[in-house]
Biopython code that builds the backbone (N, CA, C, O; Angstrom):
import numpy as np
from Bio.PDB.StructureBuilder import StructureBuilder

atoms = [
    (1, "MET", "N", (-37.903, -69.969, -1.630)),
    (1, "MET", "CA", (-37.386, -69.792, -0.288)),
    (1, "MET", "C", (-36.976, -68.335, -0.066)),
    (1, "MET", "O", (-37.129, -67.804, 1.034)),
    (2, "LYS", "N", (-36.465, -67.703, -1.096)),
    (2, "LYS", "CA", (-36.035, -66.323, -0.971)),
    (2, "LYS", "C", (-37.218, -65.392, -0.704)),
    (2, "LYS", "O", (-37.090, -64.424, 0.046)),
    (3, "GLN", "N", (-38.359, -65.679, -1.309)),
    (3, "GLN", "CA", (-39.556, -64.853, -1.135)),
    (3, "GLN", "C", (-40.045, -64.910, 0.306)),
    (3, "GLN", "O", (-40.451, -63.881, 0.847)),
    (4, "SER", "N", (-40.019, -66.082, 0.949)),
    (4, "SER", "CA", (-40.527, -66.190, 2.318)),
    (4, "SER", "C", (-39.631, -65.449, 3.300)),
    (4, "SER", "O", (-40.134, -64.876, 4.267)),
    (5, "SER", "N", (-38.316, -65.444, 3.082)),
    (5, "SER", "CA", (-37.440, -64.709, 3.988)),
    (5, "SER", "C", (-37.665, -63.211, 3.857)),
    (5, "SER", "O", (-37.559, -62.477, 4.840)),
    (6, "ARG", "N", (-37.976, -62.749, 2.639)),
    (6, "ARG", "CA", (-38.274, -61.343, 2.435)),
    (6, "ARG", "C", (-39.582, -60.975, 3.137)),
    (6, "ARG", "O", (-39.695, -59.895, 3.718)),
    (7, "SER", "N", (-40.565, -61.868, 3.084)),
    (7, "SER", "CA", (-41.850, -61.651, 3.748)),
    (7, "SER", "C", (-41.672, -61.645, 5.265)),
    (7, "SER", "O", (-42.264, -60.819, 5.959)),
    (8, "ASP", "N", (-40.855, -62.567, 5.780)),
    (8, "ASP", "CA", (-40.583, -62.608, 7.224)),
    (8, "ASP", "C", (-39.897, -61.333, 7.683)),
    (8, "ASP", "O", (-40.188, -60.824, 8.766)),
    (9, "ARG", "N", (-38.992, -60.817, 6.869)),
    (9, "ARG", "CA", (-38.292, -59.582, 7.201)),
    (9, "ARG", "C", (-39.276, -58.418, 7.279)),
    (9, "ARG", "O", (-39.155, -57.548, 8.143)),
    (10, "GLY", "N", (-40.248, -58.409, 6.373)),
    (10, "GLY", "CA", (-41.275, -57.377, 6.399)),
    (10, "GLY", "C", (-42.093, -57.420, 7.672)),
    (10, "GLY", "O", (-42.371, -56.383, 8.275)),
    (11, "TRP", "N", (-42.482, -58.629, 8.087)),
    (11, "TRP", "CA", (-43.232, -58.760, 9.341)),
    (11, "TRP", "C", (-42.382, -58.332, 10.529)),
    (11, "TRP", "O", (-42.881, -57.682, 11.447)),
    (12, "ASN", "N", (-41.110, -58.691, 10.518)),
    (12, "ASN", "CA", (-40.222, -58.298, 11.611)),
    (12, "ASN", "C", (-40.122, -56.781, 11.718)),
    (12, "ASN", "O", (-40.124, -56.230, 12.818)),
    (13, "ASN", "N", (-40.035, -56.105, 10.563)),
    (13, "ASN", "CA", (-39.968, -54.642, 10.581)),
    (13, "ASN", "C", (-41.232, -54.039, 11.172)),
    (13, "ASN", "O", (-41.163, -53.109, 11.975)),
    (14, "TRP", "N", (-42.400, -54.570, 10.773)),
    (14, "TRP", "CA", (-43.661, -54.045, 11.312)),
    (14, "TRP", "C", (-43.785, -54.322, 12.811)),
    (14, "TRP", "O", (-44.296, -53.485, 13.555)),
    (15, "LEU", "N", (-43.326, -55.478, 13.251)),
    (15, "LEU", "CA", (-43.366, -55.778, 14.684)),
    (15, "LEU", "C", (-42.438, -54.851, 15.471)),
    (15, "LEU", "O", (-42.782, -54.419, 16.571)),
    (16, "LEU", "N", (-41.277, -54.548, 14.919)),
    (16, "LEU", "CA", (-40.364, -53.608, 15.578)),
    (16, "LEU", "C", (-40.967, -52.209, 15.653)),
    (16, "LEU", "O", (-40.852, -51.537, 16.678)),
    (17, "ILE", "N", (-41.607, -51.770, 14.578)),
    (17, "ILE", "CA", (-42.255, -50.450, 14.582)),
    (17, "ILE", "C", (-43.366, -50.419, 15.626)),
    (17, "ILE", "O", (-43.493, -49.448, 16.372)),
    (18, "LEU", "N", (-44.169, -51.479, 15.680)),
    (18, "LEU", "CA", (-45.243, -51.564, 16.663)),
    (18, "LEU", "C", (-44.692, -51.537, 18.089)),
    (18, "LEU", "O", (-45.270, -50.893, 18.964)),
    (19, "ALA", "N", (-43.580, -52.231, 18.326)),
    (19, "ALA", "CA", (-42.962, -52.236, 19.660)),
    (19, "ALA", "C", (-42.464, -50.847, 20.039)),
    (19, "ALA", "O", (-42.643, -50.426, 21.182)),
    (20, "VAL", "N", (-41.853, -50.136, 19.120)),
    (20, "VAL", "CA", (-41.357, -48.787, 19.405)),
    (20, "VAL", "C", (-42.514, -47.847, 19.725)),
    (20, "VAL", "O", (-42.443, -47.066, 20.673)),
    (21, "VAL", "N", (-43.574, -47.926, 18.932)),
    (21, "VAL", "CA", (-44.744, -47.088, 19.189)),
    (21, "VAL", "C", (-45.354, -47.450, 20.541)),
    (21, "VAL", "O", (-45.756, -46.568, 21.301)),
    (22, "GLY", "N", (-45.423, -48.735, 20.836)),
    (22, "GLY", "CA", (-45.953, -49.170, 22.128)),
    (22, "GLY", "C", (-45.139, -48.653, 23.297)),
    (22, "GLY", "O", (-45.698, -48.236, 24.312)),
    (23, "LEU", "N", (-43.821, -48.678, 23.161)),
    (23, "LEU", "CA", (-42.966, -48.157, 24.231)),
    (23, "LEU", "C", (-43.126, -46.651, 24.411)),
    (23, "LEU", "O", (-42.991, -46.143, 25.524)),
    (24, "ALA", "N", (-43.409, -45.947, 23.344)),
    (24, "ALA", "CA", (-43.591, -44.500, 23.444)),
    (24, "ALA", "C", (-44.952, -44.144, 24.031)),
    (24, "ALA", "O", (-45.071, -43.159, 24.759)),
    (25, "VAL", "N", (-45.979, -44.933, 23.725)),
    (25, "VAL", "CA", (-47.339, -44.613, 24.151)),
    (25, "VAL", "C", (-47.663, -45.171, 25.534)),
    (25, "VAL", "O", (-48.465, -44.580, 26.256)),
    (26, "ALA", "N", (-47.065, -46.283, 25.916)),
    (26, "ALA", "CA", (-47.385, -46.942, 27.184)),
    (26, "ALA", "C", (-47.272, -46.016, 28.399)),
    (26, "ALA", "O", (-48.189, -46.017, 29.221)),
    (27, "PRO", "N", (-46.213, -45.231, 28.562)),
    (27, "PRO", "CA", (-46.154, -44.351, 29.740)),
    (27, "PRO", "C", (-47.282, -43.324, 29.775)),
    (27, "PRO", "O", (-47.767, -42.969, 30.849)),
    (28, "ILE", "N", (-47.692, -42.855, 28.625)),
    (28, "ILE", "CA", (-48.767, -41.864, 28.581)),
    (28, "ILE", "C", (-50.082, -42.496, 29.026)),
    (28, "ILE", "O", (-50.881, -41.848, 29.701)),
    (29, "ILE", "N", (-50.313, -43.753, 28.656)),
    (29, "ILE", "CA", (-51.564, -44.429, 28.996)),
    (29, "ILE", "C", (-51.567, -44.890, 30.450)),
    (29, "ILE", "O", (-52.553, -44.690, 31.160)),
    (30, "PHE", "N", (-50.477, -45.504, 30.898)),
    (30, "PHE", "CA", (-50.471, -46.152, 32.208)),
    (30, "PHE", "C", (-50.082, -45.240, 33.365)),
    (30, "PHE", "O", (-50.397, -45.554, 34.513)),
    (31, "VAL", "N", (-49.427, -44.151, 33.109)),
    (31, "VAL", "CA", (-49.021, -43.239, 34.170)),
    (31, "VAL", "C", (-49.884, -41.984, 34.066)),
    (31, "VAL", "O", (-49.464, -40.972, 33.505)),
    (32, "ARG", "N", (-51.078, -42.063, 34.606)),
    (32, "ARG", "CA", (-52.040, -40.956, 34.514)),
    (32, "ARG", "C", (-51.638, -39.826, 35.461)),
    (32, "ARG", "O", (-51.204, -40.068, 36.588)),
    (33, "GLY", "N", (-51.786, -38.610, 34.995)),
    (33, "GLY", "CA", (-51.551, -37.438, 35.831)),
    (33, "GLY", "C", (-50.085, -37.122, 36.080)),
    (33, "GLY", "O", (-49.780, -36.215, 36.855)),
    (34, "ALA", "N", (-49.193, -37.828, 35.461)),
    (34, "ALA", "CA", (-47.764, -37.572, 35.662)),
    (34, "ALA", "C", (-47.334, -36.391, 34.802)),
    (34, "ALA", "O", (-47.912, -36.125, 33.748)),
    (35, "GLU", "N", (-46.330, -35.705, 35.263)),
    (35, "GLU", "CA", (-45.791, -34.584, 34.501)),
    (35, "GLU", "C", (-44.469, -35.024, 33.897)),
    (35, "GLU", "O", (-43.522, -35.351, 34.611)),
    (36, "PHE", "N", (-44.420, -35.029, 32.572)),
    (36, "PHE", "CA", (-43.225, -35.467, 31.868)),
    (36, "PHE", "C", (-42.391, -34.238, 31.538)),
    (36, "PHE", "O", (-42.621, -33.583, 30.521)),
    (37, "GLY", "N", (-41.429, -33.924, 32.389)),
    (37, "GLY", "CA", (-40.568, -32.770, 32.172)),
    (37, "GLY", "C", (-39.266, -33.175, 31.517)),
    (37, "GLY", "O", (-38.943, -34.357, 31.400)),
    (38, "GLY", "N", (-38.539, -32.181, 31.101)),
    (38, "GLY", "CA", (-37.260, -32.448, 30.462)),
    (38, "GLY", "C", (-36.132, -32.575, 31.470)),
    (38, "GLY", "O", (-36.297, -32.288, 32.656)),
    (39, "SER", "N", (-34.997, -33.007, 30.978)),
    (39, "SER", "CA", (-33.842, -33.186, 31.853)),
    (39, "SER", "C", (-33.232, -31.855, 32.276)),
    (39, "SER", "O", (-32.579, -31.777, 33.316)),
    (40, "ASP", "N", (-33.440, -30.803, 31.475)),
    (40, "ASP", "CA", (-32.904, -29.490, 31.850)),
    (40, "ASP", "C", (-33.509, -29.001, 33.157)),
    (40, "ASP", "O", (-32.794, -28.521, 34.037)),
    (41, "GLY", "N", (-34.810, -29.122, 33.281)),
    (41, "GLY", "CA", (-35.490, -28.690, 34.498)),
    (41, "GLY", "C", (-35.082, -29.511, 35.708)),
    (41, "GLY", "O", (-34.907, -28.967, 36.798)),
    (42, "GLN", "N", (-34.928, -30.819, 35.523)),
    (42, "GLN", "CA", (-34.500, -31.683, 36.617)),
    (42, "GLN", "C", (-33.066, -31.372, 37.038)),
    (42, "GLN", "O", (-32.748, -31.392, 38.227)),
    (43, "ALA", "N", (-32.208, -31.088, 36.075)),
    (43, "ALA", "CA", (-30.823, -30.745, 36.402)),
    (43, "ALA", "C", (-30.768, -29.439, 37.177)),
    (43, "ALA", "O", (-30.001, -29.316, 38.132)),
    (44, "GLU", "N", (-31.572, -28.465, 36.776)),
    (44, "GLU", "CA", (-31.604, -27.180, 37.479)),
    (44, "GLU", "C", (-32.063, -27.366, 38.922)),
    (44, "GLU", "O", (-31.497, -26.759, 39.831)),
    (45, "GLN", "N", (-33.073, -28.188, 39.140)),
    (45, "GLN", "CA", (-33.548, -28.450, 40.500)),
    (45, "GLN", "C", (-32.478, -29.145, 41.331)),
    (45, "GLN", "O", (-32.287, -28.800, 42.497)),
    (46, "ALA", "N", (-31.782, -30.113, 40.756)),
    (46, "ALA", "CA", (-30.736, -30.833, 41.481)),
    (46, "ALA", "C", (-29.582, -29.908, 41.842)),
    (46, "ALA", "O", (-29.035, -29.997, 42.941)),
    (47, "ILE", "N", (-29.212, -29.028, 40.931)),
    (47, "ILE", "CA", (-28.106, -28.101, 41.196)),
    (47, "ILE", "C", (-28.480, -27.125, 42.303)),
    (47, "ILE", "O", (-27.667, -26.850, 43.185)),
    (48, "THR", "N", (-29.708, -26.596, 42.266)),
    (48, "THR", "CA", (-30.104, -25.633, 43.301)),
    (48, "THR", "C", (-30.247, -26.299, 44.661)),
    (48, "THR", "O", (-30.121, -25.624, 45.683)),
    (49, "LYS", "N", (-30.507, -27.604, 44.707)),
    (49, "LYS", "CA", (-30.530, -28.311, 45.991)),
    (49, "LYS", "C", (-29.129, -28.418, 46.566)),
    (49, "LYS", "O", (-28.922, -28.229, 47.765)),
    (50, "VAL", "N", (-28.171, -28.722, 45.702)),
    (50, "VAL", "CA", (-26.789, -28.910, 46.155)),
    (50, "VAL", "C", (-26.129, -27.570, 46.466)),
    (50, "VAL", "O", (-25.447, -27.428, 47.482)),
    (51, "LYS", "N", (-26.333, -26.595, 45.592)),
    (51, "LYS", "CA", (-25.684, -25.290, 45.746)),
    (51, "LYS", "C", (-26.704, -24.200, 45.408)),
    (51, "LYS", "O", (-26.835, -23.815, 44.246)),
    (52, "PRO", "N", (-27.423, -23.703, 46.413)),
    (52, "PRO", "CA", (-28.500, -22.733, 46.154)),
    (52, "PRO", "C", (-28.028, -21.415, 45.531)),
    (52, "PRO", "O", (-28.806, -20.766, 44.832)),
    (53, "ASP", "N", (-26.790, -21.005, 45.761)),
    (53, "ASP", "CA", (-26.311, -19.725, 45.232)),
    (53, "ASP", "C", (-25.635, -19.859, 43.861)),
    (53, "ASP", "O", (-24.936, -18.944, 43.424)),
    (54, "TYR", "N", (-25.838, -20.984, 43.188)),
    (54, "TYR", "CA", (-25.234, -21.216, 41.873)),
    (54, "TYR", "C", (-25.792, -20.248, 40.845)),
    (54, "TYR", "O", (-27.000, -20.019, 40.780)),
    (55, "LYS", "N", (-24.895, -19.679, 40.040)),
    (55, "LYS", "CA", (-25.277, -18.790, 38.941)),
    (55, "LYS", "C", (-24.818, -19.437, 37.631)),
    (55, "LYS", "O", (-23.670, -19.867, 37.527)),
    (56, "PRO", "N", (-25.714, -19.509, 36.621)),
    (56, "PRO", "CA", (-25.307, -20.094, 35.332)),
    (56, "PRO", "C", (-24.174, -19.297, 34.692)),
    (56, "PRO", "O", (-24.035, -18.097, 34.927)),
    (57, "TRP", "N", (-23.377, -19.970, 33.892)),
    (57, "TRP", "CA", (-22.248, -19.338, 33.232)),
    (57, "TRP", "C", (-22.674, -18.444, 32.087)),
    (57, "TRP", "O", (-22.001, -17.459, 31.784)),
    (58, "PHE", "N", (-23.776, -18.771, 31.452)),
    (58, "PHE", "CA", (-24.219, -17.991, 30.298)),
    (58, "PHE", "C", (-25.740, -18.040, 30.216)),
    (58, "PHE", "O", (-26.386, -18.857, 30.871)),
    (59, "GLN", "N", (-26.289, -17.165, 29.411)),
    (59, "GLN", "CA", (-27.730, -17.103, 29.184)),
    (59, "GLN", "C", (-28.039, -17.602, 27.771)),
    (59, "GLN", "O", (-27.189, -17.518, 26.885)),
    (60, "PRO", "N", (-29.245, -18.117, 27.560)),
    (60, "PRO", "CA", (-29.598, -18.566, 26.211)),
    (60, "PRO", "C", (-29.569, -17.414, 25.211)),
    (60, "PRO", "O", (-29.877, -16.272, 25.553)),
    (61, "VAL", "N", (-29.198, -17.726, 23.978)),
    (61, "VAL", "CA", (-29.151, -16.721, 22.918)),
    (61, "VAL", "C", (-30.564, -16.299, 22.524)),
    (61, "VAL", "O", (-30.812, -15.128, 22.237)),
    (62, "PHE", "N", (-31.497, -17.269, 22.512)),
    (62, "PHE", "CA", (-32.869, -17.009, 22.091)),
    (62, "PHE", "C", (-33.825, -17.704, 23.049)),
    (62, "PHE", "O", (-33.705, -18.908, 23.275)),
    (63, "ASN", "N", (-34.763, -16.969, 23.609)),
    (63, "ASN", "CA", (-35.815, -17.551, 24.434)),
    (63, "ASN", "C", (-37.119, -17.521, 23.653)),
    (63, "ASN", "O", (-37.618, -16.441, 23.337)),
    (64, "PRO", "N", (-37.692, -18.702, 23.327)),
    (64, "PRO", "CA", (-38.966, -18.709, 22.605)),
    (64, "PRO", "C", (-40.057, -18.040, 23.441)),
    (64, "PRO", "O", (-40.045, -18.140, 24.668)),
    (65, "PRO", "N", (-41.003, -17.357, 22.784)),
    (65, "PRO", "CA", (-42.039, -16.642, 23.514)),
    (65, "PRO", "C", (-43.013, -17.546, 24.268)),
    (65, "PRO", "O", (-43.640, -17.099, 25.229)),
    (66, "SER", "N", (-43.156, -18.817, 23.851)),
    (66, "SER", "CA", (-44.077, -19.709, 24.549)),
    (66, "SER", "C", (-43.582, -21.150, 24.455)),
    (66, "SER", "O", (-42.679, -21.469, 23.682)),
    (67, "GLY", "N", (-44.203, -22.010, 25.265)),
    (67, "GLY", "CA", (-43.850, -23.424, 25.243)),
    (67, "GLY", "C", (-44.190, -24.085, 23.926)),
    (67, "GLY", "O", (-43.508, -25.012, 23.488)),
    (68, "GLU", "N", (-45.265, -23.597, 23.288)),
    (68, "GLU", "CA", (-45.659, -24.172, 22.002)),
    (68, "GLU", "C", (-44.615, -23.895, 20.927)),
    (68, "GLU", "O", (-44.301, -24.766, 20.116)),
    (69, "ILE", "N", (-44.080, -22.677, 20.927)),
    (69, "ILE", "CA", (-43.028, -22.329, 19.950)),
    (69, "ILE", "C", (-41.778, -23.157, 20.234)),
    (69, "ILE", "O", (-41.115, -23.624, 19.309)),
    (70, "GLU", "N", (-41.463, -23.333, 21.494)),
    (70, "GLU", "CA", (-40.302, -24.138, 21.865)),
    (70, "GLU", "C", (-40.482, -25.576, 21.381)),
    (70, "GLU", "O", (-39.551, -26.169, 20.834)),
    (71, "SER", "N", (-41.677, -26.138, 21.581)),
    (71, "SER", "CA", (-41.957, -27.492, 21.105)),
    (71, "SER", "C", (-41.878, -27.579, 19.589)),
    (71, "SER", "O", (-41.353, -28.549, 19.042)),
    (72, "LEU", "N", (-42.403, -26.559, 18.910)),
    (72, "LEU", "CA", (-42.340, -26.525, 17.447)),
    (72, "LEU", "C", (-40.892, -26.529, 16.964)),
    (72, "LEU", "O", (-40.541, -27.287, 16.060)),
    (73, "LEU", "N", (-40.063, -25.698, 17.556)),
    (73, "LEU", "CA", (-38.661, -25.640, 17.144)),
    (73, "LEU", "C", (-37.945, -26.958, 17.426)),
    (73, "LEU", "O", (-37.148, -27.428, 16.614)),
    (74, "PHE", "N", (-38.236, -27.550, 18.587)),
    (74, "PHE", "CA", (-37.607, -28.820, 18.947)),
    (74, "PHE", "C", (-38.026, -29.926, 17.981)),
    (74, "PHE", "O", (-37.184, -30.692, 17.512)),
    (75, "SER", "N", (-39.329, -30.012, 17.681)),
    (75, "SER", "CA", (-39.789, -31.063, 16.776)),
    (75, "SER", "C", (-39.304, -30.819, 15.345)),
    (75, "SER", "O", (-39.037, -31.771, 14.612)),
    (76, "SER", "N", (-39.190, -29.560, 14.949)),
    (76, "SER", "CA", (-38.647, -29.252, 13.617)),
    (76, "SER", "C", (-37.188, -29.674, 13.517)),
    (76, "SER", "O", (-36.754, -30.206, 12.496)),
    (77, "GLN", "N", (-36.446, -29.434, 14.577)),
    (77, "GLN", "CA", (-35.046, -29.849, 14.610)),
    (77, "GLN", "C", (-34.950, -31.374, 14.531)),
    (77, "GLN", "O", (-34.107, -31.904, 13.808)),
    (78, "ALA", "N", (-35.806, -32.077, 15.268)),
    (78, "ALA", "CA", (-35.795, -33.547, 15.235)),
    (78, "ALA", "C", (-36.169, -34.060, 13.842)),
    (78, "ALA", "O", (-35.553, -34.999, 13.338)),
    (79, "ALA", "N", (-37.181, -33.442, 13.222)),
    (79, "ALA", "CA", (-37.597, -33.873, 11.887)),
    (79, "ALA", "C", (-36.502, -33.637, 10.858)),
    (79, "ALA", "O", (-36.262, -34.485, 9.999)),
    (80, "LEU", "N", (-35.841, -32.496, 10.941)),
    (80, "LEU", "CA", (-34.748, -32.201, 10.016)),
    (80, "LEU", "C", (-33.619, -33.213, 10.183)),
    (80, "LEU", "O", (-33.086, -33.720, 9.197)),
    (81, "GLY", "N", (-33.259, -33.502, 11.413)),
    (81, "GLY", "CA", (-32.200, -34.484, 11.669)),
    (81, "GLY", "C", (-32.580, -35.866, 11.168)),
    (81, "GLY", "O", (-31.755, -36.562, 10.576)),
    (82, "ALA", "N", (-33.838, -36.275, 11.404)),
    (82, "ALA", "CA", (-34.295, -37.580, 10.927)),
    (82, "ALA", "C", (-34.293, -37.618, 9.404)),
    (82, "ALA", "O", (-33.949, -38.639, 8.809)),
    (83, "GLY", "N", (-34.672, -36.515, 8.772)),
    (83, "GLY", "CA", (-34.657, -36.453, 7.313)),
    (83, "GLY", "C", (-33.260, -36.597, 6.750)),
    (83, "GLY", "O", (-33.054, -37.306, 5.765)),
    (84, "ILE", "N", (-32.306, -35.934, 7.365)),
    (84, "ILE", "CA", (-30.918, -36.025, 6.905)),
    (84, "ILE", "C", (-30.376, -37.435, 7.089)),
    (84, "ILE", "O", (-29.711, -37.973, 6.203)),
    (85, "ILE", "N", (-30.663, -38.033, 8.243)),
    (85, "ILE", "CA", (-30.195, -39.404, 8.489)),
    (85, "ILE", "C", (-30.857, -40.374, 7.518)),
    (85, "ILE", "O", (-30.192, -41.255, 6.974)),
    (86, "GLY", "N", (-32.164, -40.219, 7.295)),
    (86, "GLY", "CA", (-32.867, -41.082, 6.349)),
    (86, "GLY", "C", (-32.332, -40.934, 4.940)),
    (86, "GLY", "O", (-32.179, -41.924, 4.224)),
    (87, "TYR", "N", (-32.048, -39.710, 4.536)),
    (87, "TYR", "CA", (-31.471, -39.468, 3.206)),
    (87, "TYR", "C", (-30.118, -40.162, 3.080)),
    (87, "TYR", "O", (-29.842, -40.808, 2.068)),
    (88, "ALA", "N", (-29.279, -40.033, 4.099)),
    (88, "ALA", "CA", (-27.949, -40.639, 4.043)),
    (88, "ALA", "C", (-28.046, -42.159, 3.978)),
    (88, "ALA", "O", (-27.323, -42.798, 3.214)),
    (89, "ILE", "N", (-28.940, -42.739, 4.782)),
    (89, "ILE", "CA", (-29.099, -44.196, 4.752)),
    (89, "ILE", "C", (-29.591, -44.642, 3.381)),
    (89, "ILE", "O", (-29.076, -45.610, 2.822)),
    (90, "GLY", "N", (-30.583, -43.943, 2.835)),
    (90, "GLY", "CA", (-31.095, -44.288, 1.505)),
    (90, "GLY", "C", (-30.047, -44.134, 0.421)),
    (90, "GLY", "O", (-29.959, -44.955, -0.491)),
    (91, "LEU", "N", (-29.255, -43.080, 0.525)),
    (91, "LEU", "CA", (-28.204, -42.849, -0.463)),
    (91, "LEU", "C", (-27.183, -43.983, -0.452)),
    (91, "LEU", "O", (-26.830, -44.517, -1.503)),
    (92, "TYR", "N", (-26.713, -44.348, 0.734)),
    (92, "TYR", "CA", (-25.703, -45.402, 0.810)),
    (92, "TYR", "C", (-26.272, -46.763, 0.451)),
    (92, "TYR", "O", (-25.574, -47.593, -0.131)),
    (93, "ARG", "N", (-27.545, -47.003, 0.793)),
    (93, "ARG", "CA", (-28.161, -48.273, 0.410)),
    (93, "ARG", "C", (-28.320, -48.337, -1.103)),
    (93, "ARG", "O", (-28.051, -49.372, -1.713)),
    (94, "GLY", "N", (-28.752, -47.247, -1.707)),
    (94, "GLY", "CA", (-28.883, -47.216, -3.163)),
    (94, "GLY", "C", (-27.554, -47.428, -3.861)),
    (94, "GLY", "O", (-27.477, -48.135, -4.865)),
    (95, "ARG", "N", (-26.516, -46.820, -3.331)),
    (95, "ARG", "CA", (-25.187, -47.003, -3.937)),
    (95, "ARG", "C", (-24.735, -48.452, -3.832)),
    (95, "ARG", "O", (-24.181, -49.002, -4.783)),
    (96, "SER", "N", (-24.972, -49.081, -2.665)),
    (96, "SER", "CA", (-24.522, -50.465, -2.504)),
    (96, "SER", "C", (-25.332, -51.404, -3.394)),
    (96, "SER", "O", (-24.778, -52.361, -3.935)),
    (97, "GLU", "N", (-26.653, -51.148, -3.559)),
    (97, "GLU", "CA", (-27.453, -51.980, -4.453)),
    (97, "GLU", "C", (-27.020, -51.798, -5.902)),
    (97, "GLU", "O", (-26.978, -52.767, -6.659)),
    (98, "LYS", "N", (-26.699, -50.577, -6.295)),
    (98, "LYS", "CA", (-26.225, -50.311, -7.657)),
    (98, "LYS", "C", (-24.901, -51.038, -7.903)),
    (98, "LYS", "O", (-24.676, -51.609, -8.971)),
    (99, "GLN", "N", (-24.039, -51.003, -6.896)),
    (99, "GLN", "CA", (-22.745, -51.675, -7.025)),
    (99, "GLN", "C", (-22.930, -53.188, -7.131)),
    (99, "GLN", "O", (-22.217, -53.844, -7.890)),
    (100, "LYS", "N", (-23.880, -53.749, -6.379)),
    (100, "LYS", "CA", (-24.145, -55.188, -6.454)),
    (100, "LYS", "C", (-24.679, -55.571, -7.823)),
    (100, "LYS", "O", (-24.306, -56.615, -8.358)),
    (101, "ARG", "N", (-25.554, -54.737, -8.407)),
    (101, "ARG", "CA", (-26.124, -55.020, -9.733)),
    (101, "ARG", "C", (-25.057, -54.964, -10.816)),
    (101, "ARG", "O", (-25.132, -55.704, -11.797)),
    (102, "GLU", "N", (-24.067, -54.097, -10.649)),
    (102, "GLU", "CA", (-23.017, -53.945, -11.651)),
    (102, "GLU", "C", (-22.029, -55.091, -11.615)),
    (102, "GLU", "O", (-21.347, -55.353, -12.605)),
    (103, "GLU", "N", (-21.941, -55.775, -10.489)),
    (103, "GLU", "CA", (-20.960, -56.871, -10.358)),
    (103, "GLU", "C", (-21.406, -58.138, -10.975)),
    (103, "GLU", "O", (-20.681, -59.133, -10.937)),
]
sb = StructureBuilder()
sb.init_structure("model")
sb.init_model(0)
sb.init_chain("A")
sb.init_seg("    ")
for serial, (resi, resn, name, xyz) in enumerate(atoms, 1):
    if name == "N":
        sb.init_residue(resn, " ", resi, " ")
    sb.init_atom(name, np.array(xyz, "f"), 0.0, 1.0, " ", f" {name:<3s}", serial, name[0])
structure = sb.get_structure()
């Protein structure tokens, strides 16, 4: 009985991964010709509509030379964060399994 619950858990994980991928890909497939912009650009447009003479409080420290470099830096930051979170989860799971084996 224990083996079947482990197998069911595996299928559930794969179904969840498939659902997440589907949710990420569906807008790209079904919304043709749409421009997927960031929230920064939308916020800037909304602010200039409300108050056209608005001046930002500060300027960015670093402006990437192109959109590709900006995307690279953003994805690198996301990958680093995911790696750190994954490491922490694995570390704590390993510690709890070790503690269970010792008991």
